[in-house]
MIDOSE-1310 file (N, C-alpha, C; in nm, 2 decimals, decimal comma, always signed):
residues 247
mral	+0,08/-0,12/+0,00/+0,00/+0,00/+0,00/+0,09/+0,13/+0,00; +0,20/+0,12/+0,08/+0,28/+0,24/+0,09/+0,35/+0,26/-0,05; +0,39/+0,16/-0,11/+0,45/+0,17/-0,25/+0,35/+0,23/-0,35; +0,22/+0,19/-0,34/+0,12/+0,24/-0,42/+0,10/+0,39/-0,40
lrwa	+0,10/+0,43/-0,27/+0,08/+0,57/-0,23/+0,20/+0,65/-0,28; +0,32/+0,59/-0,27/+0,43/+0,67/-0,32/+0,42/+0,69/-0,47; +0,38/+0,59/-0,55/+0,36/+0,61/-0,69/+0,26/+0,71/-0,72; +0,15/+0,70/-0,65/+0,04/+0,80/-0,67/+0,09/+0,94/-0,64
gclv	+0,17/+0,96/-0,53/+0,23/+1,09/-0,50/+0,32/+1,14/-0,61; +0,40/+1,05/-0,66/+0,49/+1,09/-0,77/+0,41/+1,13/-0,89; +0,30/+1,06/-0,92/+0,22/+1,10/-1,04/+0,16/+1,24/-1,02; +0,11/+1,27/-0,90/+0,05/+1,40/-0,87/+0,16/+1,51/-0,88
vagv	+0,28/+1,48/-0,82/+0,38/+1,58/-0,83/+0,42/+1,61/-0,98; +0,43/+1,50/-1,06/+0,47/+1,51/-1,20/+0,36/+1,59/-1,27; +0,23/+1,56/-1,24/+0,12/+1,63/-1,31/+0,12/+1,78/-1,27; +0,15/+1,81/-1,15/+0,15/+1,96/-1,11/+0,27/+2,02/-1,18
alql	+0,39/+1,96/-1,18/+0,50/+2,01/-1,25/+0,48/+2,04/-1,39; +0,41/+1,95/-1,46/+0,38/+1,96/-1,60/+0,29/+2,09/-1,62; +0,19/+2,10/-1,53/+0,10/+2,22/-1,55/+0,17/+2,35/-1,53; +0,27/+2,35/-1,43/+0,35/+2,47/-1,40/+0,44/+2,50/-1,52
ffva	+0,49/+2,39/-1,59/+0,57/+2,41/-1,71/+0,48/+2,48/-1,82; +0,36/+2,43/-1,84/+0,27/+2,49/-1,94/+0,24/+2,63/-1,91; +0,21/+2,66/-1,78/+0,18/+2,80/-1,74/+0,30/+2,89/-1,77; +0,42/+2,85/-1,74/+0,54/+2,93/-1,77/+0,56/+2,95/-1,92
riaa	+0,54/+2,84/-2,00/+0,55/+2,86/-2,15/+0,45/+2,95/-2,20; +0,32/+2,94/-2,16/+0,22/+3,03/-2,21/+0,24/+3,17/-2,17; +0,28/+3,19/-2,04/+0,31/+3,33/-1,99/+0,42/+3,39/-2,07; +0,52/+3,32/-2,11/+0,63/+3,37/-2,19/+0,58/+3,42/-2,33
malv	+0,48/+3,35/-2,38/+0,43/+3,38/-2,52/+0,36/+3,52/-2,52; +0,33/+3,58/-2,40/+0,27/+3,71/-2,40/+0,37/+3,81/-2,45; +0,50/+3,78/-2,44/+0,60/+3,87/-2,48/+0,69/+3,82/-2,60; +0,70/+3,69/-2,61/+0,79/+3,63/-2,70/+0,72/+3,55/-2,81
dpqs	+0,74/+3,57/-2,93/+0,67/+3,50/-3,04/+0,73/+3,36/-3,04; +0,64/+3,25/-3,04/+0,69/+3,11/-3,04/+0,76/+3,09/-3,18; +0,88/+3,03/-3,17/+0,96/+3,00/-3,29/+0,91/+2,88/-3,37; +0,84/+2,79/-3,30/+0,79/+2,67/-3,36/+0,68/+2,61/-3,26
tafq	+0,60/+2,52/-3,31/+0,50/+2,45/-3,23/+0,53/+2,30/-3,23; +0,47/+2,24/-3,13/+0,48/+2,09/-3,12/+0,43/+2,02/-3,25; +0,33/+2,08/-3,31/+0,27/+2,02/-3,43/+0,37/+2,04/-3,55; +0,43/+2,16/-3,56/+0,53/+2,18/-3,67/+0,65/+2,08/-3,66
rsea	+0,70/+2,07/-3,54/+0,81/+1,98/-3,52/+0,78/+1,83/-3,55; +0,65/+1,80/-3,51/+0,61/+1,66/-3,54/+0,59/+1,64/-3,69; +0,54/+1,74/-3,76/+0,53/+1,73/-3,91/+0,66/+1,72/-3,98; +0,76/+1,80/-3,93/+0,89/+1,80/-3,99/+0,95/+1,66/-3,98
wqia	+0,94/+1,60/-3,86/+0,99/+1,47/-3,83/+0,92/+1,37/-3,92; +0,79/+1,38/-3,93/+0,72/+1,28/-4,01/+0,76/+1,28/-4,16; +0,77/+1,40/-4,21/+0,81/+1,41/-4,35/+0,95/+1,36/-4,37; +1,04/+1,39/-4,28/+1,18/+1,34/-4,29/+1,18/+1,19/-4,28
iekg	+1,10/+1,12/-4,20/+1,10/+0,98/-4,19/+1,03/+0,92/-4,32; +0,92/+0,97/-4,36/+0,85/+0,91/-4,47/+0,91/+0,94/-4,61; +0,97/+1,06/-4,62/+1,01/+1,10/-4,76/+1,16/+1,11/-4,76; +1,23/+1,10/-4,65/+1,37/+1,10/-4,65/+1,44/+1,23/-4,69
rdag	+1,37/+1,34/-4,66/+1,43/+1,47/-4,69/+1,41/+1,57/-4,58; +1,48/+1,68/-4,59/+1,47/+1,79/-4,49/+1,32/+1,84/-4,50; +1,26/+1,86/-4,39/+1,12/+1,91/-4,39/+1,11/+2,05/-4,33; +1,20/+2,13/-4,37/+1,18/+2,27/-4,32/+1,05/+2,33/-4,36
wrqe	+1,00/+2,42/-4,29/+0,87/+2,48/-4,32/+0,88/+2,62/-4,36; +0,78/+2,66/-4,44/+0,77/+2,80/-4,49/+0,68/+2,88/-4,39; +0,73/+2,99/-4,33/+0,66/+3,06/-4,23/+0,72/+3,20/-4,22; +0,64/+3,30/-4,21/+0,69/+3,44/-4,19/+0,59/+3,51/-4,09
wvpy	+0,64/+3,55/-3,98/+0,56/+3,61/-3,87/+0,51/+3,75/-3,91; +0,38/+3,77/-3,89/+0,32/+3,90/-3,92/+0,25/+3,95/-3,80; +0,29/+4,07/-3,74/+0,22/+4,12/-3,62/+0,07/+4,13/-3,64; +0,00/+4,13/-3,53/-0,15/+4,13/-3,54/-0,20/+4,25/-3,62
aqin	-0,14/+4,37/-3,59/-0,19/+4,49/-3,66/-0,17/+4,49/-3,81; -0,08/+4,40/-3,85/-0,05/+4,40/-4,00/-0,12/+4,28/-4,07; -0,19/+4,20/-3,99/-0,27/+4,09/-4,05/-0,40/+4,14/-4,11; -0,43/+4,11/-4,23/-0,55/+4,16/-4,30/-0,67/+4,13/-4,21
dtlk	-0,75/+4,23/-4,18/-0,88/+4,21/-4,11/-0,97/+4,11/-4,18; -0,96/+4,11/-4,32/-1,05/+4,02/-4,40/-1,02/+3,88/-4,36; -0,89/+3,84/-4,35/-0,85/+3,71/-4,31/-0,89/+3,67/-4,17; -0,87/+3,77/-4,08/-0,92/+3,74/-3,94/-1,07/+3,71/-3,94
ravi	-1,15/+3,79/-4,01/-1,29/+3,77/-4,01/-1,33/+3,63/-4,07; -1,26/+3,60/-4,18/-1,29/+3,47/-4,25/-1,26/+3,35/-4,16; -1,14/+3,36/-4,09/-1,11/+3,24/-4,01/-1,20/+3,23/-3,89; -1,24/+3,34/-3,83/-1,33/+3,34/-3,72/-1,47/+3,29/-3,77
ased	-1,52/+3,34/-3,88/-1,65/+3,30/-3,94/-1,65/+3,15/-3,97; -1,54/+3,09/-4,01/-1,53/+2,95/-4,05/-1,50/+2,86/-3,94; -1,41/+2,90/-3,85/-1,37/+2,81/-3,74/-1,43/+2,83/-3,61; -1,47/+2,95/-3,57/-1,51/+2,97/-3,43/-1,59/+3,11/-3,43
agfv	-1,72/+3,10/-3,46/-1,80/+3,22/-3,47/-1,81/+3,29/-3,34; -1,80/+3,22/-3,23/-1,81/+3,28/-3,09/-1,68/+3,31/-3,03; -1,58/+3,33/-3,11/-1,44/+3,35/-3,05/-1,43/+3,46/-2,96; -1,49/+3,58/-2,99/-1,47/+3,69/-2,90/-1,55/+3,68/-2,77
dhdg	-1,64/+3,59/-2,76/-1,73/+3,58/-2,65/-1,70/+3,46/-2,55; -1,65/+3,35/-2,60/-1,63/+3,24/-2,51/-1,50/+3,25/-2,43; -1,49/+3,16/-2,33/-1,37/+3,16/-2,24/-1,27/+3,05/-2,28; -1,27/+3,01/-2,41/-1,17/+2,91/-2,46/-1,24/+2,78/-2,50
vewe	-1,35/+2,75/-2,45/-1,42/+2,62/-2,48/-1,57/+2,65/-2,50; -1,63/+2,59/-2,60/-1,77/+2,59/-2,62/-1,83/+2,45/-2,62; -1,88/+2,42/-2,50/-1,93/+2,28/-2,48/-2,04/+2,24/-2,58; -2,13/+2,33/-2,60/-2,24/+2,30/-2,69/-2,19/+2,27/-2,83
aier	-2,09/+2,35/-2,88/-2,04/+2,33/-3,01/-1,97/+2,19/-3,03; -1,91/+2,15/-2,92/-1,84/+2,02/-2,92/-1,95/+1,91/-2,95; -2,06/+1,91/-2,87/-2,16/+1,81/-2,89/-2,23/+1,82/-3,02; -2,25/+1,95/-3,07/-2,32/+1,96/-3,21/-2,23/+1,90/-3,31
arqr	-2,10/+1,93/-3,30/-2,00/+1,88/-3,40/-2,00/+1,72/-3,40; -2,00/+1,66/-3,28/-2,01/+1,52/-3,27/-2,13/+1,46/-3,34; -2,24/+1,52/-3,32/-2,36/+1,47/-3,39/-2,36/+1,49/-3,54; -2,32/+1,61/-3,58/-2,31/+1,63/-3,73/-2,21/+1,54/-3,79
naqa	-2,10/+1,52/-3,73/-2,00/+1,43/-3,79/-2,04/+1,29/-3,80; -2,11/+1,24/-3,70/-2,17/+1,10/-3,70/-2,26/+1,09/-3,82; -2,35/+1,19/-3,84/-2,45/+1,18/-3,95/-2,37/+1,19/-4,09; -2,27/+1,28/-4,09/-2,20/+1,30/-4,22/-2,12/+1,17/-4,26
eqla	-2,07/+1,10/-4,16/-1,99/+0,98/-4,19/-2,08/+0,87/-4,24; -2,20/+0,86/-4,18/-2,30/+0,76/-4,23/-2,34/+0,79/-4,37; -2,37/+0,91/-4,41/-2,40/+0,94/-4,54/-2,29/+0,92/-4,64; -2,17/+0,96/-4,60/-2,05/+0,94/-4,68/-2,02/+0,79/-4,70
arrm	-2,04/+0,71/-4,60/-2,02/+0,57/-4,61/-2,11/+0,51/-4,72; -2,24/+0,55/-4,72/-2,33/+0,50/-4,82/-2,29/+0,55/-4,96; -2,25/+0,68/-4,97/-2,21/+0,72/-5,10/-2,08/+0,65/-5,15; -1,99/+0,63/-5,07/-1,87/+0,56/-5,11/-1,90/+0,41/-5,14
araa	-1,99/+0,35/-5,08/-2,03/+0,21/-5,11/-2,09/+0,21/-5,25; -2,18/+0,30/-5,28/-2,25/+0,31/-5,41/-2,14/+0,33/-5,52; -2,05/+0,43/-5,49/-1,94/+0,46/-5,59/-1,85/+0,34/-5,61; -1,82/+0,27/-5,50/-1,73/+0,15/-5,52/-1,80/+0,04/-5,61
argk	-1,93/+0,03/-5,59/-2,01/-0,07/-5,67/-2,00/-0,03/-5,82; -1,99/+0,09/-5,85/-1,98/+0,14/-5,99/-1,83/+0,15/-6,03; -1,74/+0,11/-5,95/-1,60/+0,12/-5,98/-1,54/+0,26/-5,98; -1,60/+0,35/-5,90/-1,56/+0,49/-5,88/-1,52/+0,51/-5,74
taqp	-1,48/+0,63/-5,71/-1,44/+0,68/-5,58/-1,53/+0,80/-5,54; -1,55/+0,81/-5,41/-1,63/+0,93/-5,36/-1,55/+1,00/-5,26; -1,57/+1,13/-5,25/-1,50/+1,21/-5,15/-1,55/+1,18/-5,01; -1,46/+1,16/-4,92/-1,51/+1,14/-4,78/-1,57/+1,27/-4,72
aplr	-1,65/+1,25/-4,62/-1,73/+1,36/-4,56/-1,63/+1,46/-4,50; -1,65/+1,59/-4,53/-1,57/+1,69/-4,46/-1,61/+1,70/-4,31; -1,53/+1,66/-4,22/-1,57/+1,67/-4,08/-1,54/+1,80/-4,02; -1,63/+1,85/-3,93/-1,62/+1,97/-3,87/-1,59/+1,95/-3,72
ggst	-1,49/+2,01/-3,67/-1,46/+2,00/-3,53/-1,53/+2,09/-3,44; -1,55/+2,06/-3,31/-1,61/+2,15/-3,22/-1,51/+2,23/-3,14; -1,39/+2,21/-3,17/-1,28/+2,29/-3,10/-1,28/+2,43/-3,14; -1,26/+2,52/-3,04/-1,25/+2,66/-3,07/-1,11/+2,69/-3,12
itqq	-1,09/+2,81/-3,17/-0,96/+2,86/-3,21/-0,86/+2,84/-3,10; -0,90/+2,87/-2,98/-0,81/+2,86/-2,86/-0,77/+2,72/-2,84; -0,86/+2,63/-2,85/-0,83/+2,49/-2,83/-0,74/+2,44/-2,94; -0,76/+2,48/-3,06/-0,67/+2,44/-3,17/-0,53/+2,49/-3,14
lakn	-0,52/+2,61/-3,10/-0,39/+2,67/-3,07/-0,32/+2,59/-2,96; -0,40/+2,56/-2,85/-0,34/+2,48/-2,74/-0,28/+2,35/-2,78; -0,36/+2,28/-2,87/-0,32/+2,15/-2,92/-0,19/+2,16/-3,00; -0,19/+2,26/-3,10/-0,08/+2,27/-3,19/+0,05/+2,32/-3,12
llls	+0,03/+2,41/-3,03/+0,15/+2,47/-2,96/+0,22/+2,37/-2,87; +0,15/+2,29/-2,79/+0,21/+2,22/-2,68/+0,18/+2,07/-2,67; +0,09/+2,02/-2,75/+0,05/+1,88/-2,73/+0,08/+1,79/-2,85; +0,07/+1,66/-2,83/+0,08/+1,57/-2,94/-0,05/+1,56/-3,02
gert	-0,04/+1,49/-3,13/-0,16/+1,47/-3,21/-0,25/+1,35/-3,18; -0,21/+1,27/-3,07/-0,28/+1,15/-3,03/-0,42/+1,19/-2,99; -0,52/+1,10/-3,01/-0,66/+1,12/-2,98/-0,69/+1,04/-2,86; -0,68/+1,09/-2,74/-0,71/+1,03/-2,61/-0,79/+1,12/-2,53
mlrk	-0,86/+1,07/-2,43/-0,94/+1,15/-2,34/-0,84/+1,23/-2,25; -0,73/+1,18/-2,22/-0,63/+1,25/-2,13/-0,58/+1,37/-2,21; -0,54/+1,35/-2,34/-0,49/+1,47/-2,41/-0,60/+1,57/-2,44; -0,72/+1,53/-2,46/-0,83/+1,62/-2,48/-0,86/+1,70/-2,35
gqel	-0,85/+1,63/-2,23/-0,87/+1,71/-2,11/-0,76/+1,81/-2,09; -0,63/+1,77/-2,12/-0,52/+1,87/-2,11/-0,54/+1,99/-2,21; -0,60/+1,96/-2,33/-0,62/+2,07/-2,42/-0,72/+2,17/-2,37; -0,83/+2,12/-2,30/-0,93/+2,21/-2,24/-0,86/+2,30/-2,13
vlam	-0,78/+2,24/-2,05/-0,71/+2,31/-1,94/-0,62/+2,42/-2,01; -0,54/+2,38/-2,11/-0,45/+2,48/-2,17/-0,53/+2,59/-2,24; -0,64/+2,56/-2,30/-0,73/+2,66/-2,37/-0,77/+2,77/-2,27; -0,81/+2,73/-2,15/-0,85/+2,83/-2,05/-0,73/+2,91/-2,00
llel	-0,61/+2,84/-1,99/-0,49/+2,91/-1,95/-0,45/+3,02/-2,06; -0,46/+2,98/-2,18/-0,43/+3,07/-2,29/-0,52/+3,20/-2,28; -0,65/+3,18/-2,26/-0,74/+3,29/-2,25/-0,71/+3,38/-2,13; -0,67/+3,31/-2,02/-0,64/+3,39/-1,90/-0,51/+3,47/-1,91
llgk	-0,41/+3,41/-1,97/-0,28/+3,47/-1,97/-0,24/+3,55/-2,09; -0,31/+3,53/-2,20/-0,27/+3,60/-2,33/-0,38/+3,69/-2,38; -0,51/+3,66/-2,37/-0,61/+3,74/-2,43/-0,64/+3,71/-2,57; -0,75/+3,76/-2,62/-0,80/+3,72/-2,76/-0,71/+3,77/-2,87
qril	-0,66/+3,89/-2,87/-0,58/+3,94/-2,98/-0,45/+3,85/-2,99; -0,38/+3,83/-2,88/-0,26/+3,75/-2,89/-0,28/+3,61/-2,93; -0,39/+3,55/-2,88/-0,43/+3,41/-2,92/-0,45/+3,41/-3,07; -0,53/+3,50/-3,13/-0,55/+3,50/-3,27/-0,42/+3,53/-3,35
eiyl	-0,34/+3,62/-3,30/-0,21/+3,65/-3,37/-0,12/+3,52/-3,38; -0,11/+3,45/-3,27/-0,02/+3,33/-3,27/-0,09/+3,23/-3,36; -0,22/+3,21/-3,35/-0,29/+3,11/-3,43/-0,27/+3,13/-3,58; -0,29/+3,26/-3,62/-0,28/+3,28/-3,76/-0,14/+3,28/-3,82
nnve	-0,04/+3,29/-3,73/+0,10/+3,28/-3,77/+0,16/+3,14/-3,77; +0,08/+3,05/-3,71/+0,13/+2,91/-3,69/+0,05/+2,80/-3,75; -0,08/+2,83/-3,78/-0,17/+2,72/-3,82/-0,12/+2,67/-3,96; -0,15/+2,54/-3,97/-0,10/+2,47/-4,10/-0,20/+2,50/-4,21
wgeg	-0,14/+2,53/-4,33/-0,22/+2,55/-4,45/-0,17/+2,47/-4,57; -0,11/+2,36/-4,54/-0,06/+2,27/-4,64/+0,07/+2,20/-4,59; +0,12/+2,11/-4,67/+0,24/+2,04/-4,63/+0,36/+2,14/-4,62; +0,41/+2,16/-4,50/+0,52/+2,25/-4,47/+0,48/+2,40/-4,49
vfga	+0,35/+2,43/-4,50/+0,31/+2,57/-4,51/+0,24/+2,61/-4,38; +0,30/+2,71/-4,31/+0,24/+2,75/-4,18/+0,23/+2,90/-4,17; +0,12/+2,94/-4,13/+0,09/+3,09/-4,11/+0,03/+3,15/-4,23; -0,04/+3,26/-4,21/-0,11/+3,33/-4,31/-0,02/+3,38/-4,43
eaaa	+0,09/+3,44/-4,39/+0,18/+3,50/-4,50/+0,23/+3,39/-4,59; +0,27/+3,28/-4,54/+0,32/+3,17/-4,62/+0,21/+3,11/-4,71; +0,09/+3,10/-4,65/-0,03/+3,05/-4,72/-0,07/+3,14/-4,84; -0,07/+3,27/-4,81/-0,11/+3,36/-4,92/-0,01/+3,35/-5,03
qhyf	+0,12/+3,34/-5,00/+0,22/+3,34/-5,11/+0,21/+3,20/-5,18; +0,19/+3,09/-5,11/+0,19/+2,96/-5,16/+0,07/+2,94/-5,26; -0,05/+2,99/-5,22/-0,17/+2,97/-5,30/-0,20/+3,08/-5,40; -0,17/+3,20/-5,36/-0,21/+3,32/-5,44/-0,10/+3,41/-5,49
rkpa	+0,02/+3,37/-5,45/+0,14/+3,45/-5,50/+0,13/+3,60/-5,46; +0,08/+3,63/-5,34/+0,07/+3,77/-5,30/+0,08/+3,77/-5,15; +0,11/+3,89/-5,09/+0,11/+3,90/-4,94/-0,03/+3,88/-4,88; -0,03/+3,83/-4,76/-0,16/+3,81/-4,69/-0,24/+3,94/-4,68
arls	-0,17/+4,05/-4,67/-0,23/+4,18/-4,66/-0,32/+4,22/-4,78; -0,29/+4,15/-4,89/-0,36/+4,19/-5,02/-0,46/+4,08/-5,06; -0,50/+3,99/-4,97/-0,59/+3,89/-5,01/-0,73/+3,95/-5,02; -0,81/+3,91/-5,12/-0,95/+3,95/-5,14/-1,03/+3,87/-5,03
ayea	-1,16/+3,91/-5,02/-1,25/+3,85/-4,93/-1,26/+3,70/-4,96; -1,28/+3,67/-5,09/-1,30/+3,53/-5,14/-1,17/+3,45/-5,12; -1,06/+3,51/-5,15/-0,93/+3,44/-5,12/-0,91/+3,40/-4,98; -0,94/+3,50/-4,89/-0,93/+3,48/-4,75/-1,02/+3,37/-4,70
arla	-1,14/+3,37/-4,76/-1,24/+3,27/-4,72/-1,20/+3,13/-4,76; -1,14/+3,12/-4,88/-1,09/+2,99/-4,93/-0,98/+2,94/-4,84; -0,89/+3,02/-4,79/-0,79/+2,98/-4,70/-0,85/+2,93/-4,57; -0,95/+3,01/-4,52/-1,02/+2,97/-4,39/-1,09/+2,84/-4,40
vmlp	-1,15/+2,81/-4,51/-1,23/+2,68/-4,53/-1,13/+2,56/-4,53; -1,01/+2,59/-4,57/-0,91/+2,48/-4,58/-0,86/+2,43/-4,44; -0,88/+2,51/-4,34/-0,81/+2,48/-4,22/-0,85/+2,34/-4,15; -0,97/+2,29/-4,16/-0,99/+2,16/-4,09/-0,90/+2,05/-4,16
spkf	-0,88/+2,06/-4,29/-0,81/+1,96/-4,37/-0,72/+2,02/-4,47; -0,62/+2,10/-4,43/-0,54/+2,18/-4,53/-0,47/+2,09/-4,64; -0,42/+1,98/-4,60/-0,35/+1,89/-4,70/-0,44/+1,83/-4,80; -0,56/+1,80/-4,75/-0,66/+1,74/-4,84/-0,70/+1,84/-4,95
yerr	-0,73/+1,97/-4,91/-0,77/+2,07/-5,01/-0,65/+2,12/-5,08; -0,53/+2,11/-5,03/-0,41/+2,15/-5,11/-0,40/+2,06/-5,24; -0,44/+1,93/-5,22/-0,43/+1,84/-5,33/-0,56/+1,85/-5,42; -0,66/+1,92/-5,37/-0,79/+1,93/-5,45/-0,84/+2,07/-5,45
pgsp	-0,76/+2,16/-5,52/-0,80/+2,30/-5,52/-0,93/+2,33/-5,59; -0,98/+2,23/-5,67/-1,10/+2,25/-5,75/-1,22/+2,19/-5,68; -1,21/+2,16/-5,55/-1,32/+2,09/-5,48/-1,44/+2,18/-5,48; -1,56/+2,12/-5,52/-1,68/+2,20/-5,51/-1,72/+2,25/-5,37
ylsg	-1,69/+2,16/-5,27/-1,72/+2,20/-5,13/-1,64/+2,32/-5,10; -1,51/+2,32/-5,13/-1,42/+2,44/-5,10/-1,48/+2,57/-5,15; -1,52/+2,57/-5,28/-1,57/+2,69/-5,34/-1,71/+2,73/-5,28; -1,79/+2,63/-5,26/-1,93/+2,67/-5,21/-1,92/+2,72/-5,07
rast	-1,84/+2,65/-4,98/-1,82/+2,69/-4,84/-1,76/+2,83/-4,84; -1,66/+2,86/-4,92/-1,60/+2,99/-4,92/-1,70/+3,10/-4,95; -1,79/+3,08/-5,04/-1,89/+3,18/-5,07/-1,98/+3,20/-4,95; -2,01/+3,10/-4,88/-2,09/+3,11/-4,75/-2,01/+3,19/-4,65
ivar	-1,89/+3,17/-4,64/-1,80/+3,24/-4,54/-1,79/+3,39/-4,58; -1,78/+3,42/-4,70/-1,78/+3,56/-4,75/-1,90/+3,63/-4,70; -2,02/+3,57/-4,72/-2,14/+3,63/-4,68/-2,15/+3,65/-4,52; -2,08/+3,57/-4,45/-2,09/+3,58/-4,30/-1,99/+3,68/-4,25
mpav	-1,88/+3,71/-4,32/-1,77/+3,79/-4,27/-1,81/+3,93/-4,22; -1,90/+4,00/-4,28/-1,93/+4,14/-4,23/-1,99/+4,14/-4,09; -2,05/+4,03/-4,05/-2,11/+4,03/-3,91/-2,01/+3,99/-3,80; -1,89/+3,95/-3,84/-1,79/+3,90/-3,74/-1,73/+4,02/-3,67
dlp	-1,72/+4,01/-3,53/-1,65/+4,10/-3,45/-1,51/+4,06/-3,43; -1,42/+4,15/-3,43/-1,28/+4,12/-3,41/-1,23/+4,16/-3,27; -1,14/+4,08/-3,21/-1,09/+4,12/-3,08/-1,00/+4,24/-3,09
């Protein structure tokens, strides 16, 4: 029993130490721009292992004031309409996304089965996450990509710490400068140059919306720039953008 209690005590101490480490990292980001994220490093390693080449990424930091408001509105409209109001987590959105994705997967499975019977292929259902922008940033900055309840719980804790220690503008600034927009393409400036050969500050509303719609599955849409879903969803986001409040 004593040995078990010692192990339990060690786990508690390790857990507290890990949380203090995360608090220190996040607090530092209030003043220092993160040079890389856990997700970027993981992607670089994955490409190096799978393709046997250097996986350096394209990225150029742009301060919040210099990021096109059109892109800010497009990303918020597409990814997290309640961004300026929530405290880092939207519980109802998580449940709605779970229900929508379950229905979409069932419909997609039937379409793919019918297509396979005809010797064709069908596009998988575009899944929508219930994670807020803050949760996505927490995961990409500090956590692994594994899907476990423990990691999800840590993500929720980190999201609330980000909101508490950084604030909305800084969260959106770091997110837009680090989010993945294709293989080795990270941040708004690199994405604008990669897809439209122009600075992010010069993106049109439709171009910004197309980039925003790519975010749930950037590599998928990078390979399918002519996707009907991408074009149709981008038009919907353009219509929603004027109503978006910015932090």
